[in-house]
A tleap script that builds the chain and sets N, CA, C and O, in Angstrom:
source leaprc.protein.ff14SB
mol = sequence {
  NMET ARG ILE GLU ILE LYS THR ILE SER VAL
  ARG GLN LYS SER GLY VAL GLY LYS ASP SER
  GLY LYS ALA TYR SER PHE GLN LEU GLN THR
  ALA TYR ALA HIE LEU ASP GLY LYS PRO TYR
  PRO THR GLU PHE GLU LEU ALA ILE ASP ASP
  GLY LYS PRO PRO TYR GLY ILE GLY PHE TYR
  THR ILE ASN PRO LYS SER TYR TYR VAL ASP
  LYS PHE LYS ASN LEU ALA LEU SER THR SER
  LEU ILE PRO GLU SER VAL CLYS
}
set mol.1.N position { -32.478 -44.897 -47.623 }
set mol.1.CA position { -31.814 -43.534 -47.409 }
set mol.1.C position { -33.034 -42.715 -46.993 }
set mol.1.O position { -33.871 -43.218 -47.742 }
set mol.2.N position { -33.625 -41.875 -46.361 }
set mol.2.CA position { -34.407 -40.875 -46.297 }
set mol.2.C position { -33.682 -39.471 -46.782 }
set mol.2.O position { -32.544 -39.001 -46.764 }
set mol.3.N position { -34.970 -39.082 -47.217 }
set mol.3.CA position { -34.705 -37.288 -47.622 }
set mol.3.C position { -35.781 -36.436 -46.989 }
set mol.3.O position { -36.919 -36.821 -46.722 }
set mol.4.N position { -35.335 -35.362 -46.804 }
set mol.4.CA position { -36.209 -34.640 -46.051 }
set mol.4.C position { -36.399 -33.046 -46.703 }
set mol.4.O position { -35.454 -32.261 -46.627 }
set mol.5.N position { -37.382 -32.739 -47.190 }
set mol.5.CA position { -37.350 -31.285 -47.630 }
set mol.5.C position { -38.381 -30.280 -46.419 }
set mol.5.O position { -39.517 -30.442 -45.975 }
set mol.6.N position { -37.425 -29.332 -46.220 }
set mol.6.CA position { -38.003 -28.403 -45.319 }
set mol.6.C position { -38.316 -27.401 -45.791 }
set mol.6.O position { -38.837 -26.662 -44.956 }
set mol.7.N position { -38.221 -26.779 -47.261 }
set mol.7.CA position { -39.063 -25.822 -47.621 }
set mol.7.C position { -39.369 -26.096 -49.130 }
set mol.7.O position { -38.783 -26.974 -49.763 }
set mol.8.N position { -40.388 -25.230 -49.693 }
set mol.8.CA position { -40.882 -25.600 -51.056 }
set mol.8.C position { -39.758 -24.333 -51.612 }
set mol.8.O position { -39.864 -24.292 -52.837 }
set mol.9.N position { -38.948 -23.519 -51.225 }
set mol.9.CA position { -38.652 -22.522 -52.050 }
set mol.9.C position { -37.266 -23.332 -52.951 }
set mol.9.O position { -36.591 -24.278 -52.547 }
set mol.10.N position { -37.144 -22.578 -54.290 }
set mol.10.CA position { -36.143 -22.895 -55.096 }
set mol.10.C position { -35.564 -21.734 -55.835 }
set mol.10.O position { -36.092 -20.640 -56.036 }
set mol.11.N position { -34.333 -22.181 -56.222 }
set mol.11.CA position { -33.270 -21.021 -57.130 }
set mol.11.C position { -33.409 -21.395 -58.270 }
set mol.11.O position { -33.344 -22.594 -58.541 }
set mol.12.N position { -33.672 -20.295 -59.356 }
set mol.12.CA position { -33.337 -21.152 -60.799 }
set mol.12.C position { -31.750 -20.841 -61.341 }
set mol.12.O position { -30.905 -20.032 -60.959 }
set mol.13.N position { -31.753 -21.660 -62.193 }
set mol.13.CA position { -30.198 -21.661 -62.658 }
set mol.13.C position { -30.879 -21.894 -64.497 }
set mol.13.O position { -31.806 -22.597 -64.900 }
set mol.14.N position { -30.086 -21.110 -65.127 }
set mol.14.CA position { -29.935 -21.437 -66.523 }
set mol.14.C position { -28.890 -20.911 -67.060 }
set mol.14.O position { -28.199 -20.335 -66.220 }
set mol.15.N position { -28.391 -20.860 -68.354 }
set mol.15.CA position { -27.133 -20.778 -69.104 }
set mol.15.C position { -27.356 -21.437 -70.389 }
set mol.15.O position { -28.444 -21.684 -70.910 }
set mol.16.N position { -26.229 -21.681 -70.818 }
set mol.16.CA position { -25.909 -22.204 -72.316 }
set mol.16.C position { -24.688 -23.108 -72.241 }
set mol.16.O position { -23.552 -22.730 -71.952 }
set mol.17.N position { -25.086 -24.424 -72.554 }
set mol.17.CA position { -24.177 -24.979 -72.659 }
set mol.17.C position { -23.018 -24.959 -73.520 }
set mol.17.O position { -23.095 -24.733 -74.727 }
set mol.18.N position { -21.702 -25.248 -72.762 }
set mol.18.CA position { -20.662 -24.817 -73.519 }
set mol.18.C position { -20.073 -25.611 -74.995 }
set mol.18.O position { -19.457 -25.107 -75.934 }
set mol.19.N position { -20.556 -27.139 -74.774 }
set mol.19.CA position { -20.399 -28.044 -75.770 }
set mol.19.C position { -21.428 -27.585 -76.802 }
set mol.19.O position { -21.124 -27.177 -77.923 }
set mol.20.N position { -22.808 -27.698 -76.275 }
set mol.20.CA position { -23.875 -27.807 -77.334 }
set mol.20.C position { -24.345 -26.421 -77.661 }
set mol.20.O position { -24.983 -26.277 -78.704 }
set mol.21.N position { -24.090 -25.307 -76.838 }
set mol.21.CA position { -24.341 -24.189 -77.210 }
set mol.21.C position { -26.008 -24.012 -77.171 }
set mol.21.O position { -26.657 -23.315 -77.952 }
set mol.22.N position { -26.519 -24.785 -76.113 }
set mol.22.CA position { -28.051 -24.902 -76.437 }
set mol.22.C position { -28.459 -24.366 -74.777 }
set mol.22.O position { -27.775 -24.719 -73.818 }
set mol.23.N position { -29.476 -23.617 -74.662 }
set mol.23.CA position { -30.046 -22.999 -73.858 }
set mol.23.C position { -30.531 -24.166 -72.708 }
set mol.23.O position { -30.996 -25.253 -73.048 }
set mol.24.N position { -30.331 -23.729 -71.217 }
set mol.24.CA position { -30.758 -24.554 -70.440 }
set mol.24.C position { -31.325 -24.161 -69.367 }
set mol.24.O position { -30.694 -23.172 -68.993 }
set mol.25.N position { -32.432 -24.449 -68.434 }
set mol.25.CA position { -33.044 -23.981 -67.591 }
set mol.25.C position { -33.632 -24.910 -66.474 }
set mol.25.O position { -34.378 -25.836 -66.794 }
set mol.26.N position { -33.313 -24.677 -65.203 }
set mol.26.CA position { -34.036 -25.589 -64.317 }
set mol.26.C position { -33.885 -25.059 -62.862 }
set mol.26.O position { -33.075 -24.197 -62.521 }
set mol.27.N position { -34.634 -25.589 -62.181 }
set mol.27.CA position { -34.405 -25.038 -60.674 }
set mol.27.C position { -33.905 -26.065 -59.398 }
set mol.27.O position { -34.043 -27.282 -59.521 }
set mol.28.N position { -33.465 -25.619 -58.481 }
set mol.28.CA position { -32.596 -26.154 -57.797 }
set mol.28.C position { -33.449 -26.108 -56.291 }
set mol.28.O position { -33.948 -25.096 -55.799 }
set mol.29.N position { -33.467 -27.351 -55.769 }
set mol.29.CA position { -34.214 -27.234 -54.106 }
set mol.29.C position { -33.435 -28.085 -53.228 }
set mol.29.O position { -33.043 -29.233 -53.438 }
set mol.30.N position { -33.240 -27.200 -52.013 }
set mol.30.CA position { -32.536 -27.420 -51.071 }
set mol.30.C position { -32.963 -28.857 -50.470 }
set mol.30.O position { -34.187 -28.987 -50.444 }
set mol.31.N position { -32.184 -30.053 -49.944 }
set mol.31.CA position { -32.910 -31.131 -49.659 }
set mol.31.C position { -31.905 -31.797 -48.332 }
set mol.31.O position { -30.770 -31.338 -48.205 }
set mol.32.N position { -32.315 -32.711 -47.532 }
set mol.32.CA position { -31.256 -33.261 -46.650 }
set mol.32.C position { -31.428 -34.632 -46.717 }
set mol.32.O position { -32.436 -35.337 -46.660 }
set mol.33.N position { -30.145 -34.897 -46.861 }
set mol.33.CA position { -30.182 -36.586 -46.720 }
set mol.33.C position { -29.852 -36.975 -45.488 }
set mol.33.O position { -28.850 -36.543 -44.918 }
set mol.34.N position { -30.740 -37.901 -44.923 }
set mol.34.CA position { -30.486 -38.809 -43.507 }
set mol.34.C position { -29.529 -39.864 -43.798 }
set mol.34.O position { -29.968 -40.928 -44.235 }
set mol.35.N position { -28.235 -39.709 -43.609 }
set mol.35.CA position { -27.219 -41.135 -43.891 }
set mol.35.C position { -26.832 -41.892 -42.817 }
set mol.35.O position { -26.475 -41.348 -41.772 }
set mol.36.N position { -26.861 -43.167 -42.957 }
set mol.36.CA position { -26.779 -43.884 -41.789 }
set mol.36.C position { -24.963 -43.752 -40.901 }
set mol.36.O position { -23.811 -43.620 -41.313 }
set mol.37.N position { -25.422 -43.843 -39.958 }
set mol.37.CA position { -24.080 -43.256 -39.209 }
set mol.37.C position { -23.785 -42.064 -38.748 }
set mol.37.O position { -22.993 -41.732 -37.866 }
set mol.38.N position { -24.728 -41.234 -39.648 }
set mol.38.CA position { -24.105 -39.548 -39.404 }
set mol.38.C position { -25.261 -39.253 -38.772 }
set mol.38.O position { -26.358 -39.726 -39.070 }
set mol.39.N position { -24.941 -38.135 -37.517 }
set mol.39.CA position { -25.794 -37.642 -36.627 }
set mol.39.C position { -26.836 -36.674 -36.881 }
set mol.39.O position { -27.909 -36.447 -36.322 }
set mol.40.N position { -26.100 -36.044 -38.103 }
set mol.40.CA position { -27.138 -34.984 -38.540 }
set mol.40.C position { -27.349 -35.102 -40.287 }
set mol.40.O position { -26.469 -35.549 -41.023 }
set mol.41.N position { -28.562 -34.654 -40.723 }
set mol.41.CA position { -28.670 -34.831 -42.033 }
set mol.41.C position { -27.465 -33.958 -42.771 }
set mol.41.O position { -26.898 -33.051 -42.161 }
set mol.42.N position { -27.092 -34.342 -44.261 }
set mol.42.CA position { -26.532 -34.090 -45.069 }
set mol.42.C position { -27.242 -32.586 -46.166 }
set mol.42.O position { -28.203 -32.897 -46.870 }
set mol.43.N position { -26.859 -31.412 -46.233 }
set mol.43.CA position { -27.840 -30.450 -47.060 }
set mol.43.C position { -26.883 -31.207 -48.578 }
set mol.43.O position { -25.788 -31.764 -48.654 }
set mol.44.N position { -27.897 -30.887 -49.559 }
set mol.44.CA position { -27.920 -31.286 -51.097 }
set mol.44.C position { -28.829 -30.270 -51.747 }
set mol.44.O position { -29.579 -29.588 -51.049 }
set mol.45.N position { -28.790 -30.150 -53.028 }
set mol.45.CA position { -29.597 -29.395 -53.952 }
set mol.45.C position { -30.180 -30.564 -54.791 }
set mol.45.O position { -29.370 -31.413 -55.163 }
set mol.46.N position { -31.347 -30.698 -55.100 }
set mol.46.CA position { -32.236 -31.565 -56.166 }
set mol.46.C position { -32.555 -30.378 -57.473 }
set mol.46.O position { -32.998 -29.232 -57.399 }
set mol.47.N position { -32.180 -31.092 -58.503 }
set mol.47.CA position { -32.350 -30.244 -59.426 }
set mol.47.C position { -34.111 -30.640 -60.176 }
set mol.47.O position { -34.425 -31.713 -60.691 }
set mol.48.N position { -34.725 -29.796 -60.063 }
set mol.48.CA position { -36.079 -29.426 -60.702 }
set mol.48.C position { -36.093 -29.221 -61.919 }
set mol.48.O position { -35.524 -28.203 -62.316 }
set mol.49.N position { -36.695 -30.047 -62.823 }
set mol.49.CA position { -37.045 -29.504 -64.163 }
set mol.49.C position { -37.847 -28.455 -64.264 }
set mol.49.O position { -38.724 -28.272 -63.420 }
set mol.50.N position { -37.663 -27.604 -65.321 }
set mol.50.CA position { -38.300 -26.302 -65.601 }
set mol.50.C position { -39.845 -26.547 -65.790 }
set mol.50.O position { -40.073 -27.170 -66.827 }
set mol.51.N position { -40.866 -26.249 -65.125 }
set mol.51.CA position { -42.111 -25.911 -65.394 }
set mol.51.C position { -42.657 -27.078 -64.428 }
set mol.51.O position { -43.877 -27.236 -64.381 }
set mol.52.N position { -41.608 -28.112 -63.457 }
set mol.52.CA position { -42.485 -28.972 -62.782 }
set mol.52.C position { -42.301 -28.208 -61.355 }
set mol.52.O position { -41.369 -27.452 -61.082 }
set mol.53.N position { -43.458 -28.587 -60.444 }
set mol.53.CA position { -43.578 -28.228 -59.029 }
set mol.53.C position { -42.245 -28.632 -58.054 }
set mol.53.O position { -41.761 -29.755 -58.196 }
set mol.54.N position { -41.712 -27.772 -57.144 }
set mol.54.CA position { -40.979 -28.390 -56.232 }
set mol.54.C position { -41.598 -29.472 -55.217 }
set mol.54.O position { -42.796 -29.556 -54.949 }
set mol.55.N position { -40.517 -30.334 -54.666 }
set mol.55.CA position { -41.228 -31.371 -53.673 }
set mol.55.C position { -42.082 -30.379 -52.659 }
set mol.55.O position { -41.900 -29.174 -52.487 }
set mol.56.N position { -43.044 -31.220 -52.054 }
set mol.56.CA position { -43.681 -30.476 -51.054 }
set mol.56.C position { -42.691 -30.712 -49.727 }
set mol.56.O position { -41.657 -31.347 -49.929 }
set mol.57.N position { -42.966 -30.229 -48.391 }
set mol.57.CA position { -42.119 -30.297 -47.045 }
set mol.57.C position { -42.762 -31.707 -46.710 }
set mol.57.O position { -43.941 -32.050 -46.796 }
set mol.58.N position { -41.526 -32.504 -46.260 }
set mol.58.CA position { -41.788 -33.843 -45.588 }
set mol.58.C position { -40.725 -35.033 -46.000 }
set mol.58.O position { -39.613 -34.737 -46.439 }
set mol.59.N position { -41.062 -36.133 -45.862 }
set mol.59.CA position { -39.736 -37.050 -45.840 }
set mol.59.C position { -40.235 -37.756 -47.232 }
set mol.59.O position { -41.366 -37.903 -47.697 }
set mol.60.N position { -38.728 -38.195 -47.786 }
set mol.60.CA position { -39.169 -39.173 -49.218 }
set mol.60.C position { -37.991 -40.233 -49.132 }
set mol.60.O position { -37.121 -40.196 -48.262 }
set mol.61.N position { -38.058 -41.049 -49.998 }
set mol.61.CA position { -37.301 -41.865 -50.418 }
set mol.61.C position { -37.192 -41.959 -51.627 }
set mol.61.O position { -38.203 -41.772 -52.303 }
set mol.62.N position { -35.666 -42.345 -52.410 }
set mol.62.CA position { -35.391 -42.136 -53.408 }
set mol.62.C position { -36.296 -43.332 -54.461 }
set mol.62.O position { -36.630 -44.427 -54.009 }
set mol.63.N position { -36.522 -43.020 -55.509 }
set mol.63.CA position { -37.421 -43.719 -56.344 }
set mol.63.C position { -36.395 -44.678 -56.930 }
set mol.63.O position { -35.453 -44.096 -57.467 }
set mol.64.N position { -36.341 -46.211 -56.964 }
set mol.64.CA position { -35.327 -47.427 -57.408 }
set mol.64.C position { -35.366 -47.197 -58.867 }
set mol.64.O position { -34.454 -47.789 -59.445 }
set mol.65.N position { -36.327 -46.357 -59.812 }
set mol.65.CA position { -36.230 -46.357 -61.014 }
set mol.65.C position { -35.067 -44.849 -61.328 }
set mol.65.O position { -34.661 -44.439 -62.416 }
set mol.66.N position { -34.771 -44.284 -59.875 }
set mol.66.CA position { -33.784 -43.429 -60.456 }
set mol.66.C position { -32.477 -43.444 -60.901 }
set mol.66.O position { -31.887 -42.490 -61.408 }
set mol.67.N position { -31.860 -45.005 -60.617 }
set mol.67.CA position { -30.755 -45.381 -61.025 }
set mol.67.C position { -30.566 -45.852 -61.992 }
set mol.67.O position { -31.270 -46.772 -62.408 }
set mol.68.N position { -29.427 -45.302 -62.726 }
set mol.68.CA position { -29.112 -46.293 -64.283 }
set mol.68.C position { -27.319 -46.083 -64.333 }
set mol.68.O position { -26.494 -45.635 -63.536 }
set mol.69.N position { -27.265 -46.567 -65.478 }
set mol.69.CA position { -25.931 -46.553 -65.802 }
set mol.69.C position { -25.808 -45.584 -67.127 }
set mol.69.O position { -26.404 -45.556 -68.204 }
set mol.70.N position { -24.850 -44.876 -66.592 }
set mol.70.CA position { -24.693 -43.767 -67.630 }
set mol.70.C position { -23.562 -44.202 -68.740 }
set mol.70.O position { -22.880 -45.201 -68.507 }
set mol.71.N position { -23.342 -43.368 -70.082 }
set mol.71.CA position { -22.551 -43.477 -71.234 }
set mol.71.C position { -21.174 -44.194 -70.893 }
set mol.71.O position { -20.620 -45.099 -71.517 }
set mol.72.N position { -20.760 -43.520 -69.693 }
set mol.72.CA position { -19.459 -43.841 -69.204 }
set mol.72.C position { -19.340 -45.368 -68.344 }
set mol.72.O position { -18.225 -45.736 -67.974 }
set mol.73.N position { -20.643 -46.270 -68.041 }
set mol.73.CA position { -20.900 -47.191 -67.434 }
set mol.73.C position { -20.668 -47.034 -66.232 }
set mol.73.O position { -20.072 -48.028 -65.817 }
set mol.74.N position { -20.857 -46.176 -65.326 }
set mol.74.CA position { -20.790 -45.604 -64.249 }
set mol.74.C position { -22.234 -45.861 -63.423 }
set mol.74.O position { -23.015 -45.446 -64.280 }
set mol.75.N position { -22.779 -46.136 -62.694 }
set mol.75.CA position { -23.839 -46.060 -61.816 }
set mol.75.C position { -24.057 -44.509 -61.452 }
set mol.75.O position { -23.266 -43.824 -60.804 }
set mol.76.N position { -25.233 -44.105 -61.971 }
set mol.76.CA position { -25.703 -42.797 -61.793 }
set mol.76.C position { -27.157 -42.666 -61.343 }
set mol.76.O position { -27.941 -43.614 -61.284 }
set mol.77.N position { -27.461 -41.305 -61.007 }
set mol.77.CA position { -28.725 -41.441 -59.801 }
set mol.77.C position { -29.607 -40.206 -60.646 }
set mol.77.O position { -29.036 -39.125 -60.496 }
set mol.78.N position { -30.628 -40.121 -61.340 }
set mol.78.CA position { -31.394 -38.919 -61.680 }
set mol.78.C position { -32.685 -38.976 -60.802 }
set mol.78.O position { -33.674 -39.686 -60.979 }
set mol.79.N position { -32.427 -37.995 -59.739 }
set mol.79.CA position { -33.065 -38.260 -58.448 }
set mol.79.C position { -34.767 -37.747 -58.705 }
set mol.79.O position { -35.129 -36.620 -59.042 }
set mol.80.N position { -35.487 -38.736 -58.480 }
set mol.80.CA position { -36.845 -38.783 -58.427 }
set mol.80.C position { -37.311 -39.573 -57.001 }
set mol.80.O position { -37.110 -40.694 -56.533 }
set mol.81.N position { -37.925 -38.562 -56.646 }
set mol.81.CA position { -38.538 -39.176 -54.986 }
set mol.81.C position { -39.650 -39.628 -54.803 }
set mol.81.O position { -40.429 -39.109 -55.604 }
set mol.82.N position { -40.195 -40.429 -54.069 }
set mol.82.CA position { -41.221 -40.816 -53.569 }
set mol.82.C position { -41.554 -40.399 -52.176 }
set mol.82.O position { -40.648 -40.575 -51.362 }
set mol.83.N position { -42.645 -39.893 -51.743 }
set mol.83.CA position { -43.181 -39.286 -50.475 }
set mol.83.C position { -43.383 -40.620 -49.545 }
set mol.83.O position { -43.794 -41.720 -49.911 }
set mol.84.N position { -42.984 -40.215 -48.266 }
set mol.84.CA position { -43.142 -40.885 -46.892 }
set mol.84.C position { -44.501 -40.249 -46.272 }
set mol.84.O position { -45.443 -40.859 -45.767 }
set mol.85.N position { -44.344 -38.914 -46.444 }
set mol.85.CA position { -45.166 -38.189 -45.466 }
set mol.85.C position { -44.962 -36.940 -45.900 }
set mol.85.O position { -43.830 -36.471 -45.779 }
set mol.86.N position { -46.032 -36.140 -46.504 }
set mol.86.CA position { -45.691 -34.813 -47.173 }
set mol.86.C position { -46.827 -33.786 -46.271 }
set mol.86.O position { -47.898 -34.275 -45.913 }
set mol.87.N position { -46.549 -32.612 -46.011 }
set mol.87.CA position { -47.267 -31.369 -45.397 }
set mol.87.C position { -47.894 -30.730 -46.223 }
set mol.87.O position { -48.513 -29.721 -45.883 }
savepdb mol mol.pdb
quit
């Protein structure tokens, strides 16, 4: 699956976890997934850890190390991208 980043702008999200009571903060960056069989890319948001730079403009693939099994034994994804070409 190809992921496209069209802008480096991000929006900040922060708050307090309702269960933990701990503060959290991260950035969200708009990205587009080019899905097989779909004529247009699908927009979604990537979480960028606070203090990390946003992804640059360009095309990416999902890092295979991003896939894991969560505490409920479901296949999950913590999105880390590998650049194909970055401007």
